[in-house]
N, C-alpha and C positions, 0 to 999 in steps of 0.2 A: 504494500500500500504506500501511498505518497500523501504528503500534506498538500492540500490545495492552496493554502495560505497560512500565515502565522498570526496568532494573537498572543498576548501576554497573559498567561494564567498562572504565572509563578506565585507560589505561596498559597494558592487556593486549593481547597479540598473538594473533590467531586465524588459523588456517590452515583453509581450506575446499577440499577436493579436489572435483573435479566442479563447481567454482565458477562455471563459465560456463553451467551448466544452469539451467533455469527454477526448479526447487525450491531448489537449493543457493544460487543467487544471492539468492533471497528471504531465506533464513536469514542469509547473509552481510550483506545490507543491514541486517537487524535487529541484528546484532552491532555493525556500524559505527555505526548510529544511537545505540547506547548507549555509544559512546566507544571501542570496540576499534579497534586497527589491524589491518586484515584483508588477508590474502594469499589471492587466489584462484588455484587451480591447475587447469589444464585442458590439453587437447591442441591445440585449434584456436585459432589466433591471432585470426581474425576474430570468432569467438564470444566470446572473452575480451575483446576491445576493446568489443564491444557490451554486455557485462555491466559492465565497469569504468567506462566513460565516464559513464553516468547517475549513478552513485554519486559519482564525483568532482565532477560538476556540482553536487551537493548539498553539496559541501565535505567529504565523508567521506574518510578516509584509507584508501584501498583500492588495492592494487597487484595486477597480474596476472602470473602466471608460467606459461609453457608447458613442460610435461614429461609424460612417461609415468609414471603411478603404479605400473606394474609393473616399472620399471627403477630399482633401488635407487641406482645411481650417479647417475642423473639427479636423483633426489630429494635426494641429498646435496648435489649442486651447486646445485640450486634453493634448498635451505635455507640454504646459505652466503650467498646473495644476500638472502634474506628476513631473516636475522638482522642483516645489515649495514644493511638499509634500514628494517626495522620492529621488530626485536628477537626474542628467543627465544620460541618457541611456548608459550602457556599454555592455549589452547583449540584443540582439533582436531576438526573435523567431517569425517568420512570419507564423502563423498558420491559419489565416483567409482564408476561401475558401469553396468550396462546388459545388454541381451539382444541376440540376433541371430536372424534367421529360421532359419538352419541348425541351431539348437539347440532348436527348438520342434517338438513332435509335431504332426502334421497333424490329429489327431482327439482328442476328449476322452476317449473310452473305447471299448473293443471291444464289438461286438454278438455275438449268438449265432452268426451266420453269418459266414464269412470274406469279407473284401473286400480288394482290393489295398492300400487306404490303411491297413489294419491294420499294415502293416510300417513305418509312418512313424517309430515309435520306434526300430526295429531299424536304420533307415537313417541315423540321426543320426551325423555324423562326429566322430571323436575331436578333430579340429582345432577344429571349432566349439564343441563342449562345453568343451574345454580353454580356449578363448579367453574364454568366458563365466565360467568358474571363475576364471581369472586376473584379469580386470578387476574382478570383484566381491570375491573373497576376497583374492588377493595384493594387489590394489589398495587394500585396507584394512590388511592385515597389514604390508606394507612401510612405508607412511607412519607407522604407529604406531612401528615400529622406529626410524625416522629422526627424526620430529618430536617424539616423546614423550621422547626421551633427556634433554632439558633439564628437562622436568617431573619426571622421576625424580630428577634431581640436586637440584632445588629442593624436592622433596617436596610438590609442589602442581600441580594442573592438572585439566582436564576433557577427556576423550575422548568424543566422541559419534559412534557408528557409525550409518550409515544402513542399516537392515535392510529388511524389507518384510513385508507381510501374507503374501506367498508363502513367507517363511521360517517362518511360524507355522502356516499351513494349506498343505497340498500342493496348490496350485492346478493344475488341468488344463493340459495342453499345455506349460507353461513349465518343463519338468523340470530343465534345467541351472541356470536362473536361481533356481528355488525351492531347489535343493540348495545353491547358492552362498550364498543369503541365510540359509538355516538354519545354515550354517557361520558366518555373521556373528553370529547370535544366540549360538551356542556360544562363539565367540571373545570376545564381549562379556562373557559370564558368567565365562569362564575368567580374563580379564584383571581383572575386578572383584575376584576372589579373590586373584590374584597380586599386584596392586598395592594391595590393601586398606589395609594399615597405612601405606603410603607417603604418603598424602594425595592421590594421583592417583586420580580417579574415572573409571570407564568405564561408560557407559550407551549405549543405542541408541534410535533412533526408528524405528518400523516404519510407514511410510506405507501407506495403502490405495491406492485407485485415484485417480489425478490425471490429468486430461486435459492432457497436455503434448505437445510436438512429437514426442517419442520414441515415444509409443504412439498417436498420432492415428489412424493407419490401422487399428489394432486396434479402436478405439472408434467411429469414424464412417465411414459410407458416403460416397461421392462427393457425394451430394445433401445431406449434412449431418445426415442421420438417424442414429440409433444403430444400430450393428450388433447382431446377436443376442447376442453376448458382452457388449457394453456394457449391453444391456437386462437381461441376467441379473445383471450386477454391481449395477446400480441396484436391482434387485428384492431382492438379498441384502444391501444396505446399509441399515440401519435409518433413517438420516437421509435416504435417498432422493436422493442427489446424489453427484457426484464431488468430491474435495477440490480446493482451490486453494492456490497458494503461500502466501497469507496464513495459512492454517491451521497451517503449520509454524513460523512465526516464534516464537510463544509457547512451544511446547515446547522449541525450541532455546535460547531465552533462559533458560528455567527451568533446563535442564540445564547450561548454561554458567556460571551464576552460583553461586558458592560460598555466597553468602548465602541464595539461594532453595532450593538443593538440596544443601547441604553434606553431608547424611547419606543422599543418594540414590546408590546404587551397585549396578550389576548389573541395572538395570531395563531392560526392553524396552517402551518406551512406544508403544502402538498409536495412530496418528492416522489412523483409517480410517472414521470415521462409524459405528462399531459392526460393521463387516464381519466381523471375527474372532469376534465374540460372537454372531452370528446363526446359529441352528441350521438355517435354511432351510425351516422348516415353521411 
């Protein structure tokens, strides 16, 4: 990866939830390359080590912490270690999230004639839908409560929530995920107003479609060719490609830097190759 530009984040402590994932680890790398002390938060120890070790090998100050972002007490305990080792949070990227098969409708839309698969939405379970809502919405809400407390006291800081193009357009099939991400958009705008005069800014990045481990099977067949859904996505993306982790580093640096975006507040920045702007015709 390469830095698209430089900002001065020296002496600042950044926390990135979902930090062991492909996209969030790229943003974390960008923050660390610009001088920030970075804490990655994730649930899987092995994935966390794989994310942290290459950054440390570059001489970057990056630590990994394993906890569940939907467990407030676990977040409080993790933050006590982060503050002791790296300092109080000044930049927060809320990247923890995801989807699961049991919260996805089996078809895109109903036809004129009834088919058994028409009941796929009706058969989604409360447990699966609630889990998707919790990891995406509460997994953003609770870290803000815990990690932004010092920002509020200092009257300075940047909160960057990771929304999705699914939170802007109601994408087919992924009903619970789209609902959760639209809640992130609303939370971002609400917080930008609530925190406005305090000096703490709250914005969001809404990625489009990125080919990562999490959605690989949705986008690619076993032979490596694009699935029908992937082909539809590429067709509706004006730039004609999926995003890659590099594409998110610049937006994250921009929103993290007070010098670059000090009057930017309440913005949901789409990084989607134009997907949300395309009318489809």
